C-alpha positions in Angstrom: -57.4 -98.4 158.3 -55.4 -100.1 161.2 -51.6 -98.6 161.7 -50.0 -101.6 160.4 -51.7 -101.2 157.0 -51.2 -97.6 156.8 -47.5 -97.8 157.8 -47.0 -100.7 155.1 -48.8 -98.6 152.6 -47.1 -95.3 153.3 -43.5 -97.0 153.3 -44.0 -99.5 150.5 -41.4 -97.8 148.1 -38.8 -98.0 151.1 -39.8 -101.0 153.1 -36.7 -101.2 154.9 -37.7 -98.3 157.0 -40.6 -100.3 158.6 -40.0 -102.3 161.4 -39.9 -105.9 161.1 -43.2 -106.6 162.4 -44.4 -104.7 159.5 -42.0 -105.0 156.9 -43.3 -108.3 155.1 -46.7 -106.5 154.4 -44.6 -103.2 153.0 -42.8 -105.7 150.7 -45.8 -107.5 149.4 -47.4 -104.2 148.6 -44.2 -103.1 147.0 -44.3 -106.1 145.0 -48.1 -105.5 144.1 -47.4 -101.8 143.1 -44.8 -103.0 140.7 -47.0 -105.4 139.2 -50.0 -103.3 138.8 -47.9 -100.5 137.6 -46.6 -102.7 134.8 -50.1 -104.0 133.9 -51.3 -100.3 133.9 -53.8 -101.0 136.4 -55.0 -98.0 138.4 -53.8 -94.4 138.4 -50.9 -93.9 140.9 -50.2 -90.3 139.6 -47.1 -90.9 137.9 -45.5 -93.1 135.5 -42.7 -94.2 137.7 -42.3 -98.1 138.1 -40.5 -99.2 140.8 -38.7 -102.7 140.3 -39.0 -104.9 143.7 -35.9 -104.9 145.4 -33.8 -108.0 146.2 -34.4 -107.7 149.5 -38.3 -108.0 148.9 -37.7 -110.8 146.8 -35.5 -112.6 149.4 -38.0 -111.9 152.0 -40.7 -113.3 150.2 -38.6 -116.5 149.2 -38.2 -115.6 145.9 -34.9 -115.5 143.6 -34.9 -113.1 140.8 -35.1 -116.1 138.2 -38.0 -117.6 140.2 -39.9 -114.2 140.5 -39.7 -113.7 136.5 -41.1 -117.1 135.7 -44.0 -116.6 138.3 -44.5 -112.9 137.4 -45.3 -113.5 133.8 -48.0 -115.8 134.6 -49.3 -113.3 137.1 -48.7 -110.6 134.7 -50.7 -112.1 132.1 -53.8 -112.6 134.5 -53.7 -109.1 135.6 -53.9 -107.8 132.1 -56.6 -110.3 130.9 -58.6 -109.1 134.0 -57.6 -105.1 134.2 -61.1 -104.1 133.5 -62.6 -106.2 136.3 -60.0 -105.2 138.7 -60.2 -101.7 137.9 -64.1 -102.1 138.3 -64.0 -103.9 141.6 -61.4 -101.0 142.9 -63.9 -98.2 141.7 -66.8 -99.6 143.6 -64.9 -100.1 146.9 -64.6 -95.9 146.7 -68.4 -95.8 146.9 
């Protein structure tokens, strides 16, 4: 993967450690990780669910209450499509 992407992935649990150029991507990955873990998608190797930070929500232009409303809809879609998402991800590795 390009360094920009690998850096963002490596630091998605602490996006503040990434330079400003890559921070938005790291924060998007932080949010995606949270949503997928909540929906039970994938096998992250542990059961820890890191909630997205206030800084992440702010950088992405979301307020905490707005996120809760938007997240509910996205979460329902993730759960409804869980098997399809996992199938796609499994095929990427082959």
